[in-house]
C-alpha positions in Angstrom: 126.9 103.2 139.5 127.4 102.5 135.9 129.0 104.9 133.4 125.6 105.5 131.8 124.1 106.6 135.1 126.9 109.1 135.4 126.1 110.7 132.1 122.4 110.2 131.9 119.8 112.6 133.2 118.4 111.5 136.6 114.7 111.4 137.3 112.8 114.3 138.8 112.9 113.2 142.4 116.6 112.3 142.2 117.3 115.8 140.7 115.4 117.5 143.5 117.1 115.6 146.3 120.6 116.0 144.7 120.1 119.7 144.0 119.0 120.3 147.6 122.2 118.6 148.8 124.3 120.7 146.5 122.6 123.9 147.7 123.4 123.0 151.3 126.9 122.1 150.4 127.3 125.5 148.7 126.5 127.4 151.9 128.9 125.1 153.8 131.9 125.6 151.5 131.3 129.3 151.3 131.5 129.5 155.1 134.6 127.2 154.9 136.2 129.8 152.6 135.4 132.5 155.1 137.0 130.5 157.9 140.1 129.7 155.8 140.5 133.4 155.0 140.1 134.5 158.6 142.6 131.9 159.8 145.1 133.1 157.3 144.5 136.8 158.4 144.9 135.8 162.0 148.2 134.2 161.2 149.4 137.5 159.7 148.8 136.4 156.1 152.5 135.9 155.5 152.0 134.7 151.9 149.1 136.9 150.9 146.8 133.9 150.4 143.8 135.0 152.5 141.8 136.5 149.6 142.7 133.6 147.4 141.2 131.2 150.0 138.0 133.4 150.1 137.6 133.5 146.4 138.3 129.8 146.1 135.5 129.1 148.6 133.2 131.5 146.7 134.0 129.8 143.4 133.3 126.4 144.8 130.0 127.6 146.3 128.9 129.1 143.0 130.0 125.8 141.2 127.7 123.8 143.6 124.8 126.1 142.7 125.5 125.8 139.0 125.8 122.0 139.1 122.5 121.8 140.9 120.9 123.4 137.9 122.9 121.3 135.4 121.5 118.1 136.8 118.8 118.4 134.1 121.5 117.8 131.5 123.5 114.8 130.6 126.7 114.6 132.7 125.2 116.6 135.6 125.7 113.7 138.0 129.3 113.4 136.9 129.8 117.2 137.5 128.2 116.6 141.0 130.8 114.0 141.7 133.5 116.5 140.6 132.2 119.0 143.1 132.5 116.3 145.8 136.1 115.7 144.8 136.9 119.5 144.8 135.3 119.8 148.3 137.6 117.0 149.5 140.6 118.7 147.8 139.8 121.9 149.8 140.8 120.0 152.9 144.4 120.8 151.8 143.7 124.4 152.8 141.3 123.8 155.7 141.5 120.3 157.2 138.0 120.5 158.6 136.7 120.5 155.1 137.5 116.8 155.0 134.7 116.2 157.4 132.4 118.4 155.3 133.4 116.4 152.2 132.7 113.1 153.8 129.3 114.2 155.1 128.2 115.8 151.8 129.7 113.0 149.7 127.7 110.5 151.7 124.6 112.7 151.4 125.2 113.1 147.6 125.4 109.3 147.2 122.3 108.8 149.4 120.3 111.3 147.4 121.3 109.6 144.1 120.5 106.1 145.3 117.3 106.8 147.2 116.1 109.3 144.6 116.5 106.6 141.9 114.4 104.2 144.1 111.8 106.9 144.5 111.7 107.5 140.8 111.2 103.8 140.1 108.4 103.6 142.6 106.7 106.6 141.1 107.0 105.1 137.6 105.5 101.8 138.9 102.7 103.6 140.6 101.9 105.6 137.5 101.9 102.5 135.3 99.7 100.5 137.6 96.0 100.1 136.7 93.9 102.8 138.4 90.9 101.8 140.6 88.2 104.0 142.0 89.0 103.3 145.6 92.2 103.6 147.5 94.0 100.5 148.7 92.5 99.1 151.8 89.1 100.7 151.4 87.2 97.7 150.1 84.7 97.7 153.0 81.1 98.7 153.0 80.2 102.3 152.8 79.5 104.3 156.0 75.8 104.5 156.9 75.8 108.2 156.3 77.1 107.7 152.7 74.2 105.5 151.7 71.4 107.0 149.6 68.4 108.2 151.7 64.9 106.9 151.1 62.8 110.0 151.3 
């Protein structure tokens, strides 16, 4: 990815795919925050961090949702990569979040790369000359479609 693709506004299909990925990620990191809190409570919460872990998970989940809406603005993709980095950083608190970060990071990259290809194909199709028939239908009309001699 070039620097311009990080700060430019992605195409419609890319935005849809990436936003869907971020919404799924928001639910996952919210549940991760719940797990981190409950594990801390089960350990007796010696440092009083249980609520901090929960609010951190909620904040990251809300950030995922906000960034999914900001994909329409320049820099939205860069913010999305930032969310991926923060999800990986949450593995310091809950090591299982490293797996979540790898899965959603790969999904984020896949959405950006395949969405870009889909946007290119859509643009090519829109700029192609239009014909009256669909491709592959250059055969003779069906007998029922021919005009009737009454």
